[in-house]
C-alpha positions in Angstrom: 5.2 -15.0 10.5 3.8 -14.0 7.2 0.1 -13.4 6.8 -1.5 -15.6 4.0 -2.5 -12.6 1.9 1.0 -11.0 1.8 2.4 -13.2 -1.1 -0.5 -12.0 -3.3 0.3 -8.4 -2.3 4.0 -8.9 -3.0 3.2 -10.4 -6.4 1.1 -7.4 -7.3 3.8 -5.1 -6.1 6.4 -6.9 -8.3 3.9 -6.8 -11.2 3.7 -3.0 -10.7 7.5 -2.8 -10.8 7.6 -4.7 -14.1 4.8 -2.4 -15.4 7.1 0.6 -14.8 5.7 2.0 -11.6 8.6 4.2 -10.2 7.6 3.7 -6.6 7.2 -0.1 -6.7 9.7 -2.2 -4.9 12.9 -3.1 -6.7 13.5 -6.4 -4.9 11.4 -9.3 -3.7 12.5 -8.6 -0.1 11.3 -5.0 -0.3 8.0 -6.2 -2.0 7.5 -8.5 1.0 8.1 -5.7 3.4 5.7 -3.4 1.5 3.1 -6.1 1.4 3.2 -6.6 5.2 3.1 -2.8 5.8 0.2 -2.3 3.4 -1.8 -5.1 5.0 -1.3 -3.7 8.5 -2.0 -0.1 7.4 -5.2 -1.1 5.6 -6.4 -3.2 8.5 -5.8 -0.4 11.1 -7.6 2.3 9.2 -10.8 2.3 11.3 -8.8 2.3 14.5 -6.7 5.2 13.4 -9.6 7.2 11.9 -12.4 6.9 14.4 -14.2 9.9 12.9 -13.3 9.3 9.3 -15.8 8.3 6.6 -14.1 5.0 5.9 -14.9 5.3 2.2 -12.8 3.4 -0.3 -11.3 6.7 -1.6 -10.2 7.7 1.9 -8.7 4.3 2.5 -6.8 4.4 -0.8 -5.5 7.9 0.0 -4.5 6.7 3.5 -2.6 3.7 2.1 -0.9 5.8 -0.5 0.2 8.3 2.1 1.4 5.6 4.4 3.4 3.9 1.6 5.0 7.2 0.7 5.8 8.1 4.2 7.4 4.7 5.0 9.1 3.9 1.7 10.1 7.2 0.1 13.7 8.2 1.0 13.2 11.2 3.2 9.7 10.3 4.1 6.5 12.3 3.4 8.2 15.6 2.7 10.0 14.0 -0.3 6.9 12.4 -1.9 5.8 15.4 -3.8 4.5 14.5 -7.3 5.1 10.8 -6.6 1.9 10.8 -4.6 0.1 10.0 -7.9 2.3 6.9 -8.3 1.7 5.9 -4.7 -2.0 6.4 -5.1 -2.0 4.2 -8.3 0.0 1.5 -6.4 -2.5 1.6 -3.5 -5.4 1.3 -6.0 -3.8 -1.9 -7.2 -3.5 -3.4 -3.7 -6.9 -2.4 -2.3 -8.9 -5.0 -4.2 -6.7 -7.7 -2.7 -6.9 -6.2 0.7 -10.7 -5.8 0.5 -11.1 -9.4 -0.6 -9.1 -10.4 2.5 -11.4 -8.5 4.8 -14.5 -9.9 3.2 -13.4 -13.5 3.7 
């Protein structure tokens, strides 16, 4: 069952694809999968980083790393310079994710 925020995330991911982001999903199905992953990753940050600072910068970096690990062919070792693109993509998603946690 899809979480209510996931369509907004998927729409933002598809917007990023149309804007030329090289790591954005190529298909709607992949956008939905990435949206679900991003929501779960963002929500589980505090549980996974009990001693972390929980700052917005740290959460963006964590989301970017998670997206790269999960969706880059070959996983984290293959991300390399694309981390800047994953970070930009995470920065686009975080306002939607934060809005969801504040409501």
